[in-house]
N, C-alpha and C positions, 0 to 999 in steps of 0.2 A: 387319124383318130376316128373311132367308130361312132356312128350316130346311135343314140339310145333307141331301144326297141320298146314301143308302147303298145299296150293291149287294152282293148275295151271289150266287154262281153255283155250280152243282153239276151234274155229269153224273149223271142218274138211270139206273136200270136200263133197258136197252134203248137207251141212247145219246142220250136227249133231254137237251138243255141247258136247265136251269131257272135263271131269273134272278128274284131277289126285289128289288123296289125299295121303299125306305122313305124317307119324308121328302117333300120338295117338288121336283117336276120343273119348276122355274121358270127364268127367264132366268139367274139367278145360278149355277145348277147345270148349265146347258146344255152347257158344254164337257166336264164330267165324264161326263154322260150320252152325249154324242156319242162320246167315247173308248171308253166301255164297249160301246156298240152296235157300233162298228167292230171292237173286239176279238172280239166274238161273231160278227160277220159273217165274219171271216177264220178262224174256228175250223172244224174239220172236221165238227162236228155239223150235220146238215141240219135237224133238228127242234128248235125252240126254244119254250119256254113262258115267258112273262113274267108273274109274279105281282104284281099291283098292290095287294094288300090293305093294304100299309103306306104307300101313296102318299096324301098329304093334298092335293096340288095338282098340276095338270098344265097345261102350256101347249101351244099349237099346235106350237111347236118340238120339244117332247118327242114329240108325236104323229108329227111328221114323221120323227124318228129311228127310231121303231118301224116306220113304214111303209118306210123305207129298208132296215132290217134284213129285213123281210118280203120286199121285192123281191129283195134279194141272195140270200136262202135259196131263194126260189121259182125264181129263175133257175138255181140249182144243183140243182133237183129237191126242195127241202125245203119247210118250212112253219113259220110262226110263229102262235101262238095266245096271246092275253092272257087273264088270268083274275082273278077276285075283286076287281074294282074296287069302291070304296065308292060310295055314292049320288052324291056330287059328281063324282067322276072318271068314273063311268059316264055321267052326264048330259052331260059335256063330250065324251066319246067318241061318244055318240049324236048330239049336235048337230053334230058334225064329220063324221058319217057314216063314222067309222073302221071300224065293223063291216061296211061294204060291201066293205072291202078286207082286213081282218084279222079272223078269228073271235074272238069274246069268249065265254068260258065262265064259268059261275058259280063253279066250284071248280077247284082245281089238278088233282084227279083227272080231272075231265071234260076239262080242257084237254089233259092228257097223252093221254087216249084220242082226242081230236079231232085232235091233231097227228100221231098215228100213222096217221090216215086210214083 
């Protein structure tokens, strides 16, 4: 059985949009993730940080949604940075070469600094 995927978003000081993902970013939760990423993509904030510390599982579909968000924000002059993946999620991101497209920071604080450029 799939663990529900939970989202929290907050606009941080300086206008960066922070997203916290918790649970499992698997096929059962893909539609919810896609909807959340589309919502953020259409928001006026150009800088986005996605905190993955609460994510227990990730699929290539979820990686694709984060890349789509990155492309959308980059086209508008913005940037997306992910941070704090656990060892399993980090290994999936490394194997998929996600980090060659989207920056991966070890902490939220470093991600916020990186996204500011």
